[in-house]
Wavefront OBJ file of the C-alpha trace (Angstrom):
o trace
v -4.202 -21.831 -11.994
v -6.045 -20.590 -8.910
v -9.162 -22.596 -9.631
v -7.138 -25.779 -9.375
v -5.034 -24.677 -6.394
v -7.800 -23.358 -4.131
v -10.880 -25.482 -3.409
v -14.217 -24.474 -1.909
v -16.155 -26.655 0.516
v -19.661 -25.146 0.155
v -21.256 -27.261 2.897
v -18.661 -26.566 5.586
v -17.965 -22.940 4.396
v -14.300 -23.642 4.058
v -11.688 -22.444 1.518
v -8.516 -24.403 1.365
v -5.441 -24.978 -0.724
v -5.419 -28.201 -2.642
v -2.665 -30.433 -1.202
v -1.720 -31.428 -4.748
v -1.739 -27.852 -5.976
v 1.016 -26.156 -7.899
v 2.638 -24.559 -4.873
v 2.070 -21.155 -6.402
v 1.429 -18.044 -4.353
v -1.473 -15.753 -5.339
v -2.254 -12.133 -4.577
v -5.102 -11.752 -2.122
v -6.964 -9.832 -4.791
v -6.702 -12.860 -7.098
v -8.392 -15.045 -4.500
v -11.044 -12.401 -4.040
v -11.745 -12.217 -7.834
v -11.776 -16.008 -8.134
v -14.319 -16.348 -5.289
v -16.519 -13.559 -6.696
v -16.535 -15.362 -10.065
v -17.414 -18.743 -8.460
v -20.232 -17.232 -6.416
v -21.658 -15.343 -9.429
v -22.506 -18.650 -11.090
v -26.228 -19.366 -10.870
v -25.723 -22.775 -9.229
v -23.747 -21.159 -6.447
v -25.965 -18.164 -5.684
v -27.800 -20.171 -3.023
v -24.599 -20.021 -0.828
v -23.497 -17.131 1.360
v -20.839 -14.961 -0.248
v -17.558 -15.691 1.489
v -15.427 -12.583 1.059
v -15.648 -8.785 1.206
v -13.113 -6.215 0.094
v -12.318 -3.248 2.280
v -9.645 -1.951 -0.062
v -7.529 -3.168 -3.020
v -5.325 -5.107 -0.632
v -7.484 -5.806 2.467
v -10.155 -8.488 2.408
v -12.325 -10.233 4.973
v -13.964 -13.689 5.033
v -17.537 -13.187 6.075
v -20.687 -15.222 6.716
v -18.892 -17.885 8.730
v -16.389 -18.806 5.958
v -12.926 -19.947 7.035
v -9.495 -20.614 5.579
v -6.741 -22.536 7.390
v -3.257 -21.205 8.187
v -1.562 -23.496 5.645
v -3.771 -22.134 2.825
v -3.006 -18.581 3.945
v 0.672 -19.281 3.228
v -0.225 -19.384 -0.477
v -1.414 -15.747 -0.425
v 0.726 -12.674 -0.857
v 0.379 -8.909 -1.409
v -2.569 -8.189 0.817
v -4.384 -9.329 3.908
v -7.240 -11.777 4.503
v -8.886 -11.723 7.871
v -12.043 -13.265 9.261
v -14.947 -11.294 10.635
v -16.502 -12.757 13.845
v -20.283 -12.955 14.071
v -21.013 -12.093 10.418
l 1 2 3 4 5 6 7 8 9 10 11 12 13 14 15 16 17 18 19 20 21 22 23 24 25 26 27 28 29 30 31 32 33 34 35 36 37 38 39 40 41 42 43 44 45 46 47 48 49 50 51 52 53 54 55 56 57 58 59 60 61 62 63 64 65 66 67 68 69 70 71 72 73 74 75 76 77 78 79 80 81 82 83 84 85 86
């Protein structure tokens, strides 16, 4: 389950793969949907939204959010890039 495999550090604006996760790979759009759901919760609306979709398969981390290379290895079928200065 993506909510158990990917974790969000709201204070450091970091998204990372749980070291004790399932090892599953997820479509980039699945991570996008998961993050949108998390940030739609009232208690999380005070934080900057971390992701933007450019198409159905191309996504960008925005507002200073990051993801490490090891976590990226758990994504498939799409791209996730960072946007500088946003």
